[in-house]
C-alpha positions as CSV (number, residue, x, y, z in Angstrom):
1,M,35.6,-37.8,-16.6
2,I,37.5,-35.8,-14.0
3,D,38.4,-32.1,-13.8
4,Q,40.8,-31.5,-16.7
5,S,42.9,-29.1,-14.6
6,D,43.7,-32.0,-12.4
7,T,44.5,-34.4,-15.3
8,K,48.0,-35.5,-16.2
9,V,47.2,-38.0,-18.9
10,S,44.0,-38.1,-21.0
11,V,43.3,-40.8,-23.5
12,R,40.4,-39.9,-25.8
13,D,38.5,-42.5,-28.0
14,L,41.7,-44.5,-28.6
15,S,41.5,-47.4,-31.1
16,V,44.3,-49.8,-32.1
17,R,43.8,-52.5,-34.7
18,F,46.2,-55.2,-35.9
19,G,44.7,-56.3,-39.1
20,A,41.1,-57.4,-38.3
21,V,41.8,-57.6,-34.6
22,N,40.6,-54.7,-32.5
23,V,43.0,-54.4,-29.6
24,L,41.7,-51.1,-28.2
25,K,38.1,-50.2,-28.9
26,G,37.5,-46.4,-28.6
27,L,39.0,-46.4,-25.1
28,S,38.9,-43.2,-23.0
29,L,40.7,-42.7,-19.7
30,D,41.8,-39.8,-17.5
31,V,44.7,-40.1,-15.1
32,R,45.0,-37.6,-12.3
33,K,48.1,-35.7,-11.4
34,G,50.1,-37.6,-8.8
35,E,47.9,-40.7,-9.1
36,F,49.1,-44.3,-9.1
37,L,46.9,-46.0,-11.7
38,V,47.1,-49.7,-12.3
39,L,45.9,-51.3,-15.6
40,L,44.9,-54.8,-14.7
41,G,43.8,-57.7,-16.9
42,S,44.7,-61.0,-18.3
43,S,47.1,-61.5,-21.3
44,G,45.7,-60.0,-24.5
45,C,43.3,-57.6,-22.9
46,G,45.1,-54.5,-24.3
47,K,46.8,-53.1,-21.2
48,S,50.4,-53.0,-22.6
49,T,49.1,-51.7,-25.9
50,L,47.4,-48.8,-24.1
51,L,50.6,-48.1,-22.1
52,N,52.7,-48.1,-25.3
53,A,50.3,-45.8,-27.1
54,I,50.6,-43.3,-24.2
55,A,54.4,-43.6,-24.5
56,G,54.3,-43.1,-28.2
57,L,55.7,-46.6,-28.9
58,Q,52.5,-47.9,-30.5
59,E,50.7,-46.4,-33.4
60,H,47.0,-46.0,-33.2
61,N,44.1,-45.8,-35.7
62,E,41.8,-43.3,-34.0
63,G,41.8,-41.1,-31.0
64,Q,44.1,-38.7,-29.1
65,V,46.6,-38.8,-26.3
66,W,47.1,-35.7,-24.1
67,I,49.9,-35.3,-21.5
68,G,50.0,-32.4,-19.1
69,G,47.4,-30.5,-21.1
70,R,49.3,-30.9,-24.4
71,N,48.2,-33.0,-27.4
72,V,51.0,-35.4,-28.0
73,T,49.1,-37.7,-30.3
74,W,51.7,-37.5,-33.0
75,A,54.7,-36.6,-30.9
76,E,57.8,-38.8,-30.7
77,P,58.4,-40.7,-27.4
78,S,61.3,-38.5,-26.6
79,E,59.0,-35.4,-26.9
80,R,56.5,-36.7,-24.3
81,D,58.5,-36.0,-21.1
82,L,57.9,-39.4,-19.5
83,A,60.0,-42.2,-18.2
84,M,59.3,-45.9,-18.8
85,V,60.3,-49.1,-17.0
86,F,60.0,-52.4,-18.9
87,Q,59.5,-56.0,-17.9
88,S,63.1,-56.8,-19.1
89,Y,65.8,-54.9,-17.4
90,A,67.5,-53.9,-20.7
91,L,70.7,-52.9,-19.0
92,Y,74.0,-52.4,-20.9
93,P,76.2,-55.3,-19.8
94,S,79.5,-53.6,-20.5
95,M,78.6,-50.6,-18.4
96,T,78.6,-50.2,-14.6
97,V,75.5,-49.3,-12.7
98,R,76.7,-45.7,-12.7
99,G,77.1,-45.9,-16.5
100,N,73.7,-47.4,-17.0
101,L,72.1,-44.7,-14.8
102,S,73.8,-41.8,-16.5
103,F,73.6,-43.0,-20.1
104,G,70.5,-41.1,-21.1
105,L,71.7,-37.9,-19.6
106,R,75.0,-38.2,-21.2
107,M,73.4,-38.8,-24.6
108,A,71.3,-35.7,-24.0
109,G,74.5,-33.6,-23.3
110,A,73.7,-32.8,-19.7
111,P,76.5,-31.2,-17.6
112,K,78.7,-33.6,-15.7
113,E,77.7,-32.0,-12.3
114,E,74.0,-32.4,-13.1
115,I,74.5,-36.1,-14.1
116,A,76.5,-36.8,-11.0
117,R,73.8,-35.3,-8.8
118,A,71.0,-37.2,-10.6
119,V,72.8,-40.5,-10.4
120,E,73.7,-40.2,-6.7
121,G,70.1,-39.0,-5.9
122,A,68.5,-42.0,-7.7
123,A,71.0,-44.5,-6.2
124,E,70.4,-43.2,-2.7
125,L,66.6,-43.3,-3.1
126,L,66.7,-46.9,-4.3
127,Q,69.4,-47.9,-1.9
128,I,71.9,-49.0,-4.6
129,T,74.7,-46.6,-3.9
130,H,77.0,-49.5,-2.9
131,L,76.4,-51.0,-6.3
132,L,77.3,-48.1,-8.5
133,D,80.6,-49.6,-9.7
134,R,79.3,-53.1,-10.3
135,R,78.3,-54.4,-13.7
136,P,74.8,-56.1,-14.3
137,H,76.2,-59.6,-14.3
138,A,77.2,-59.1,-10.7
139,L,73.7,-58.1,-9.6
140,S,70.7,-60.1,-8.5
141,G,67.3,-59.8,-10.3
142,G,66.0,-57.4,-7.7
143,Q,69.1,-55.2,-7.9
144,R,68.9,-55.1,-11.7
145,Q,65.3,-54.0,-11.6
146,R,66.2,-51.2,-9.1
147,V,68.8,-50.0,-11.6
148,A,66.2,-50.1,-14.4
149,I,63.9,-48.0,-12.2
150,G,66.8,-45.7,-11.3
151,R,67.5,-45.1,-15.0
152,A,63.9,-43.8,-15.3
153,L,64.3,-41.7,-12.2
154,V,67.3,-39.7,-13.4
155,R,65.1,-38.3,-16.2
156,N,63.5,-36.2,-13.6
157,S,60.0,-36.7,-15.1
158,D,56.7,-36.4,-13.3
159,L,55.1,-39.2,-15.4
160,F,56.3,-42.8,-15.1
161,L,55.0,-45.8,-17.1
162,F,55.7,-49.3,-15.8
163,D,55.1,-52.4,-18.0
164,E,55.0,-55.4,-15.6
165,P,58.4,-54.5,-14.0
166,L,58.2,-57.2,-11.3
167,S,57.0,-60.2,-13.3
168,N,60.5,-61.7,-13.7
169,L,61.2,-61.7,-9.9
170,D,60.5,-64.3,-7.3
171,A,57.7,-63.9,-4.8
172,K,59.9,-62.5,-2.0
173,L,61.5,-59.9,-4.2
174,R,58.2,-58.9,-5.7
175,A,56.8,-58.2,-2.2
176,E,59.9,-56.2,-1.3
177,L,59.8,-54.1,-4.5
178,R,56.1,-53.5,-4.2
179,V,56.7,-51.7,-0.9
180,E,59.6,-49.8,-2.4
181,L,57.5,-48.7,-5.4
182,K,54.7,-47.5,-3.1
183,T,57.2,-45.6,-1.0
184,L,58.8,-44.1,-4.1
185,H,55.5,-42.9,-5.3
186,Q,54.7,-41.2,-2.0
187,R,58.1,-39.5,-1.9
188,L,58.1,-38.3,-5.5
189,G,54.4,-37.4,-5.9
190,A,54.7,-38.3,-9.6
191,T,52.0,-39.7,-11.8
192,M,52.5,-43.5,-12.3
193,I,50.7,-45.8,-14.7
194,Y,51.4,-49.5,-14.0
195,V,50.5,-52.5,-16.1
196,T,50.2,-55.9,-14.5
197,H,48.2,-59.1,-14.5
198,D,48.9,-59.6,-10.8
199,Q,45.9,-58.6,-8.7
200,V,48.0,-58.4,-5.5
201,E,50.1,-55.7,-7.1
202,A,47.0,-53.9,-8.2
203,L,45.4,-53.9,-4.8
204,T,48.5,-53.0,-2.9
205,L,49.9,-50.3,-5.2
206,A,47.0,-48.5,-6.8
207,D,45.0,-45.4,-6.0
208,R,42.7,-46.6,-8.7
209,V,42.4,-49.8,-10.7
210,A,41.3,-50.1,-14.3
211,I,40.1,-53.7,-15.0
212,M,40.5,-54.4,-18.8
213,K,39.1,-57.1,-21.0
214,D,39.0,-57.3,-24.8
215,G,40.3,-53.8,-25.4
216,I,37.9,-51.9,-23.0
217,I,37.8,-50.9,-19.4
218,L,35.1,-52.8,-17.5
219,Q,35.6,-51.0,-14.2
220,L,37.7,-48.1,-13.0
221,D,37.6,-47.5,-9.2
222,T,39.5,-47.7,-6.0
223,P,41.0,-51.0,-5.0
224,E,38.4,-51.3,-2.2
225,A,35.5,-50.7,-4.5
226,V,36.8,-53.1,-7.2
227,Y,37.3,-55.8,-4.7
228,N,34.2,-55.4,-2.5
229,R,31.7,-54.2,-5.2
230,P,32.8,-55.5,-8.6
231,A,30.7,-53.9,-11.3
232,N,30.4,-57.1,-13.4
233,R,30.8,-60.9,-13.3
234,Y,34.3,-60.7,-15.0
235,A,35.7,-58.3,-12.4
236,A,34.2,-60.4,-9.6
237,S,35.8,-63.6,-10.9
238,F,39.1,-62.0,-11.8
239,M,39.8,-60.3,-8.5
240,G,40.6,-62.4,-5.5
241,A,42.5,-65.6,-4.9
242,P,40.4,-67.7,-4.7
243,P,38.0,-65.5,-6.7
244,M,34.5,-64.6,-5.7
245,N,32.1,-67.5,-5.4
246,L,29.1,-67.3,-7.8
247,L,25.9,-69.2,-7.0
248,P,23.1,-69.5,-9.6
249,G,19.5,-68.6,-8.6
250,V,16.6,-66.3,-9.1
251,L,15.3,-63.2,-7.3
252,K,11.9,-63.3,-5.7
253,R,9.8,-60.3,-4.5
254,A,8.5,-60.7,-0.9
255,G,6.6,-57.5,-0.1
256,A,9.1,-54.7,-0.3
257,T,12.1,-57.1,0.1
258,C,14.3,-59.0,-2.4
259,R,15.0,-62.6,-1.8
260,F,17.6,-64.9,-3.5
261,V,16.5,-68.5,-4.1
262,G,18.9,-71.0,-5.5
263,A,21.7,-73.5,-4.8
264,G,19.5,-74.9,-2.0
265,L,19.5,-71.5,-0.3
266,E,16.9,-68.8,0.3
267,L,17.9,-65.5,1.9
268,E,16.9,-61.9,2.0
269,I,19.2,-59.5,0.2
270,P,19.9,-56.2,2.1
271,A,19.0,-53.1,0.2
272,D,22.6,-51.8,0.3
273,C,23.8,-54.8,-1.7
274,L,21.6,-53.9,-4.7
275,A,23.1,-51.6,-7.3
276,G,19.8,-50.7,-9.0
277,D,16.6,-52.1,-10.4
278,W,15.7,-55.7,-10.3
279,R,12.7,-57.8,-11.3
280,D,10.8,-60.7,-9.8
281,G,12.0,-64.0,-11.3
282,Q,15.3,-62.4,-12.6
283,E,18.0,-65.1,-13.1
284,V,21.1,-64.0,-11.3
285,E,24.3,-65.2,-9.7
286,L,24.9,-64.5,-6.0
287,G,28.6,-63.4,-5.5
288,V,30.2,-63.9,-2.1
289,R,33.9,-63.7,-1.3
290,P,35.5,-66.8,0.4
291,E,36.2,-64.7,3.6
292,H,32.5,-63.9,3.8
293,L,31.4,-67.6,4.0
294,F,32.0,-69.4,7.3
295,L,31.3,-72.8,8.8
296,I,29.2,-72.9,12.0
297,G,28.8,-75.4,14.7
298,P,25.6,-77.3,15.7
299,G,22.9,-75.0,17.1
300,E,24.7,-71.7,16.2
301,A,22.8,-68.8,14.7
302,D,23.0,-67.6,11.1
303,R,22.8,-71.0,9.5
304,I,21.6,-70.7,6.0
305,G,22.5,-74.1,4.5
306,T,25.0,-77.0,4.3
307,A,28.2,-77.4,2.3
308,A,29.8,-80.7,1.4
309,V,33.5,-80.3,2.2
310,K,35.8,-81.8,-0.4
311,L,39.4,-80.7,0.6
312,T,41.4,-78.2,2.5
313,E,44.5,-76.2,1.7
314,L,46.8,-74.8,4.4
315,H,48.2,-71.4,3.5
316,G,50.1,-70.7,6.8
317,S,48.0,-68.0,8.5
318,E,44.8,-69.3,6.9
319,Q,43.3,-72.3,5.2
320,I,41.1,-72.5,2.1
321,I,38.2,-75.0,2.5
322,W,36.8,-76.2,-0.8
323,A,33.2,-77.4,-0.7
324,V,30.1,-77.8,-2.8
325,I,26.9,-75.9,-2.2
326,G,24.1,-77.3,-4.3
327,D,26.0,-78.1,-7.5
328,T,28.5,-75.3,-7.3
329,K,32.0,-75.6,-6.1
330,V,32.9,-72.8,-3.6
331,A,35.9,-71.7,-1.5
332,L,35.7,-70.6,2.2
333,R,38.6,-68.8,3.9
334,A,39.0,-69.9,7.5
335,S,41.5,-70.0,10.4
336,P,43.9,-72.9,10.4
337,E,42.4,-74.0,13.8
338,V,39.0,-74.7,12.1
339,K,38.7,-78.5,11.9
340,V,36.5,-80.1,9.2
341,A,35.7,-83.6,8.2
342,L,36.3,-84.3,4.5
343,G,33.4,-85.7,2.6
344,Q,30.8,-84.6,5.1
345,D,28.2,-81.8,5.1
346,H,28.9,-78.8,7.3
347,A,26.5,-76.0,8.2
348,F,27.5,-72.6,7.0
349,G,26.5,-68.9,7.1
350,L,27.5,-65.8,5.2
351,H,27.8,-62.1,5.8
352,R,24.7,-60.9,4.1
353,H,25.8,-57.3,3.7
354,R,28.9,-58.3,1.7
355,V,27.1,-60.2,-1.1
356,N,26.7,-59.0,-4.7
357,L,24.2,-60.0,-7.4
358,Y,25.0,-60.3,-11.1
359,D,22.5,-60.7,-13.9
360,K,22.9,-64.1,-15.6
361,E,22.6,-62.7,-19.1
362,S,24.4,-59.4,-19.1
363,G,26.9,-60.2,-16.2
364,L,26.3,-56.7,-14.8
365,R,25.8,-56.0,-11.1
366,V,22.1,-55.9,-10.1
């Protein structure tokens, strides 16, 4: 929990059930004022249900929702003082961009001068001023999504909810709008809660990331912590492309030190890589990111074993080398200049201070 005076949204013991299916399971979450929080998880994890419950679009079975220090658990969406952007653009095809941007304010009876200022301000911020007299059919996908975001901006709220707003766009447009959303957040200083299954969006946009699975939050932390020190096996395997390599083995006590033995390897684990208590003979998985594994030449230092290279993938500025260590398939991230012979064993090393250990039974970080 965080200082409530600094909290914009507080979700308390929220449960949502659809028949016998528990979608949210007593979930609690505090979102700071001015924070960009990303709800990240695979389809069906409950992230959109949580967002809709905050917005008042989804009924819940137990729990409370507070916004700005006010209990809005039973308030209508229109009474929650928030703006929402959906995956679908949901623009009125018969209206111009100007008409779409101003529609909500006109329905609320706002003065014409106020409407004009709000529309011009949002259009300038999103660089769509030149599109104000066009209709949606004459816009690209990226331009339509900017209009959808602009329609939320004119509400002049300090809380924005985004439900996978970029998922319908191609890769280039997604990258461009990620930058624009990050810039928009910095300029507005508003609280933003953003739902996505795209880990790149989570890592690039978020102040904090909440990784969700089966209706609960498994880890809530900064993007750096979630990526470098995942709290559990699921977070480790979900984040990263390719994801973290997991090598099975056991822990052995050697005096005061901890050693990992498995997959044909034996290496000492630095104390700063251990999250807490461990026991001799404990079955674990050694987690190591592809960029922390590296091939080495004959006679070079830091050799800890051999990997049988199976194939390579060129990704432009890097290549992914797929290999087998023991009986486990692993990925190594390397420079395109690194040359390997397919089907042969290559010596490899790893950055010992970047490894993680996960208990085989519980999946929690050791």
